[in-house]
Kinemage of the C-alpha trace (Angstrom):
@kinemage 1
@onewidth
@group {chain A} dominant
@subgroup {mainchain}
@vectorlist {calphas} color= white
{ca met a 1} P -19.949 -5.080 -11.769
{ca lys a 2} L -19.538 -2.755 -8.794
{ca val a 3} L -16.797 -3.266 -6.222
{ca phe a 4} L -16.501 -1.400 -2.925
{ca leu a 5} L -12.893 -0.584 -2.020
{ca ser a 6} L -12.379 -0.624 1.728
{ca tyr a 7} L -8.951 0.805 2.351
{ca ala a 8} L -6.544 1.737 5.110
{ca val a 9} L -3.370 3.201 3.668
{ca gly a 10} L -0.774 5.770 4.622
{ca pro a 11} L -0.335 9.103 2.829
{ca trp a 12} L 2.212 7.737 0.327
{ca asp a 13} L -0.117 4.914 -0.678
{ca ala a 14} L -3.187 7.112 -1.222
{ca pro a 15} L -2.874 7.169 -5.070
{ca ile a 16} L -3.369 3.391 -5.208
{ca ala a 17} L -7.163 3.770 -5.085
{ca ala a 18} L -7.147 6.004 -8.171
{ca arg a 19} L -4.889 3.569 -10.021
{ca leu a 20} L -7.141 0.663 -9.112
{ca arg a 21} L -10.150 2.596 -10.361
{ca ala a 22} L -8.424 3.163 -13.728
{ca val a 23} L -7.447 -0.504 -14.132
{ca ala a 24} L -10.922 -1.681 -13.135
{ca ala a 25} L -12.583 0.653 -15.650
{ca val a 26} L -10.860 -1.253 -18.463
{ca tyr a 27} L -12.861 -4.318 -17.379
{ca asp a 28} L -16.144 -2.414 -16.934
{ca ile a 29} L -15.858 -2.610 -13.157
{ca ser a 30} L -16.918 0.405 -11.110
{ca ile a 31} L -14.952 1.039 -7.929
{ca leu a 32} L -17.038 2.536 -5.126
{ca leu a 33} L -14.955 4.472 -2.597
{ca pro a 34} L -16.099 5.388 0.911
{ca asp a 35} L -16.189 9.057 1.874
{ca arg a 36} L -13.423 9.167 4.458
{ca thr a 37} L -14.369 12.766 5.358
{ca glu a 38} L -17.818 11.809 6.693
{ca ala a 39} L -18.052 12.064 10.482
{ca leu a 40} L -18.079 8.800 12.388
{ca asp a 41} L -20.939 8.468 14.890
{ca asn a 42} L -20.054 5.340 16.863
{ca gly a 43} L -20.525 3.196 13.797
{ca leu a 44} L -20.140 3.025 10.068
{ca pro a 45} L -20.912 6.210 8.097
{ca ser a 46} L -24.138 6.034 6.065
{ca asp a 47} L -22.224 6.682 2.824
{ca ala a 48} L -20.148 3.534 3.337
{ca gln a 49} L -23.219 1.494 4.298
{ca ala a 50} L -25.041 2.487 1.104
{ca lys a 51} L -22.057 1.752 -1.136
{ca ile a 52} L -21.426 -1.636 0.482
{ca gln a 53} L -25.069 -2.605 -0.080
{ca glu a 54} L -24.811 -1.453 -3.717
{ca ala a 55} L -21.570 -3.359 -4.394
{ca asp a 56} L -21.349 -6.855 -5.851
{ca ala a 57} L -18.085 -7.525 -4.003
{ca ile a 58} L -15.612 -5.940 -1.617
{ca ile a 59} L -11.878 -5.443 -2.049
{ca val a 60} L -9.846 -4.516 1.010
{ca leu a 61} L -6.459 -2.829 0.828
{ca ala a 62} L -4.556 -2.424 4.093
{ca thr a 63} L -0.946 -1.275 4.372
{ca asn a 64} L 1.488 -0.978 7.271
{ca ser a 65} L 1.543 2.797 6.970
{ca ala a 66} L -2.209 3.099 7.658
{ca pro a 67} L -3.328 5.016 10.741
{ca ala a 68} L -5.197 3.024 13.403
{ca asp a 69} L -8.487 4.882 12.810
{ca ser a 70} L -8.425 3.852 9.130
{ca leu a 71} L -7.891 0.212 10.099
{ca asn a 72} L -10.834 0.499 12.504
{ca leu a 73} L -13.030 1.770 9.640
{ca val a 74} L -11.955 -1.132 7.435
{ca asn a 75} L -12.892 -3.575 10.196
{ca leu a 76} L -16.327 -1.922 10.525
{ca glu a 77} L -16.815 -2.082 6.737
{ca leu a 78} L -15.845 -5.765 6.708
{ca gln a 79} L -18.290 -6.586 9.483
{ca tyr a 80} L -21.059 -4.713 7.670
{ca ala a 81} L -20.298 -6.406 4.326
{ca thr a 82} L -20.552 -9.870 5.884
{ca gln a 83} L -24.095 -9.080 7.033
{ca phe a 84} L -25.008 -8.901 3.331
{ca arg a 85} L -22.883 -11.949 2.418
{ca lys a 86} L -20.700 -9.949 0.056
{ca pro a 87} L -17.649 -11.782 -1.311
{ca ile a 88} L -14.494 -10.173 0.060
{ca ile a 89} L -10.923 -10.201 -1.183
{ca ala a 90} L -8.453 -8.643 1.227
{ca leu a 91} L -5.044 -7.442 0.068
{ca val a 92} L -3.113 -7.033 3.290
{ca glu a 93} L 0.479 -5.978 3.730
{ca glu a 94} L 2.425 -8.360 5.949
{ca gly a 95} L 2.236 -7.210 9.561
{ca val a 96} L -1.250 -5.651 9.367
{ca gln a 97} L -3.861 -7.224 11.631
{ca leu a 98} L -7.508 -7.191 10.538
{ca leu a 99} L -10.423 -8.927 12.199
{ca pro a 100} L -10.966 -12.443 10.854
{ca ile a 101} L -14.071 -12.272 8.687
{ca ala a 102} L -15.967 -15.090 6.976
{ca leu a 103} L -16.241 -15.048 3.169
{ca thr a 104} L -12.800 -13.431 2.946
{ca gln a 105} L -9.933 -14.514 0.767
{ca val a 106} L -6.778 -12.878 2.076
{ca val a 107} L -3.714 -12.164 -0.036
{ca tyr a 108} L -0.721 -11.042 2.029
{ca phe a 109} L 1.946 -9.004 0.286
{ca asn a 110} L 5.343 -7.516 0.981
{ca arg a 111} L 5.863 -4.281 -0.920
{ca tyr a 112} L 9.638 -4.741 -0.766
{ca asp a 113} L 9.492 -8.180 -2.360
{ca pro a 114} L 6.586 -8.081 -4.849
{ca pro a 115} L 5.951 -11.132 -7.044
{ca phe a 116} L 5.047 -8.806 -9.923
{ca thr a 117} L 4.223 -5.154 -10.479
{ca arg a 118} L 1.228 -3.602 -8.746
{ca ala a 119} L -0.569 -2.851 -12.005
{ca ser a 120} L -0.346 -6.430 -13.210
{ca trp a 121} L -1.327 -7.664 -9.741
{ca trp a 122} L -4.568 -5.644 -9.774
{ca thr a 123} L -5.232 -6.647 -13.360
{ca arg a 124} L -4.782 -10.357 -12.615
{ca leu a 125} L -6.953 -10.138 -9.507
{ca ile a 126} L -9.800 -8.364 -11.299
{ca lys a 127} L -9.626 -10.673 -14.330
{ca ser a 128} L -9.621 -13.706 -12.051
{ca glu a 129} L -12.793 -12.655 -10.240
{ca thr a 130} L -14.529 -11.551 -13.455
{ca asn a 131} L -13.675 -14.801 -15.233
{ca lys a 132} L -14.796 -16.884 -12.253
{ca ser a 133} L -18.250 -15.328 -12.441
{ca asp a 134} L -18.360 -15.571 -16.253
{ca arg a 135} L -17.341 -19.254 -16.362
{ca thr a 136} L -19.844 -20.489 -13.853
{ca gly a 137} L -22.669 -18.022 -14.350
{ca gln a 138} L -22.604 -17.900 -10.599
{ca his a 139} L -21.180 -15.174 -8.394
{ca ser a 140} L -18.772 -15.847 -5.545
{ca asp a 141} L -21.639 -15.475 -3.069
{ca gly a 142} L -23.551 -18.314 -4.745
{ca ser a 143} L -26.162 -16.184 -6.521
{ca arg a 144} L -26.810 -16.680 -10.215
{ca glu a 145} L -27.024 -14.087 -12.930
């Protein structure tokens, strides 16, 4: 399974993507990251477009410390992903505003009052989505294996 990680985080949260990639690898899930250095030409960079099309699902991570331009990129990535009917799970820190997008399940979190550790949170989320597909033989977007 391939998952595109659309993220808007501040400098202190940047290592989260690498940690998510490591946890996902345990479950044979590849995390596709956008190239945030690619120039933006009034739209979504081609690298992000290709990776979104390649992905089976999208995970969004948005934190309060994210710069506005990163949040704008996440919104563009979400809009693009919905064109391809990709299932989306958004992990959004309380207070962050993203565009409302169809096919999105949003989980709001408060980093100062977490229900459990980040590592176990990612692990539970990934296992939940993997098991859902395995149990039904059907992906979140309705397609069958």
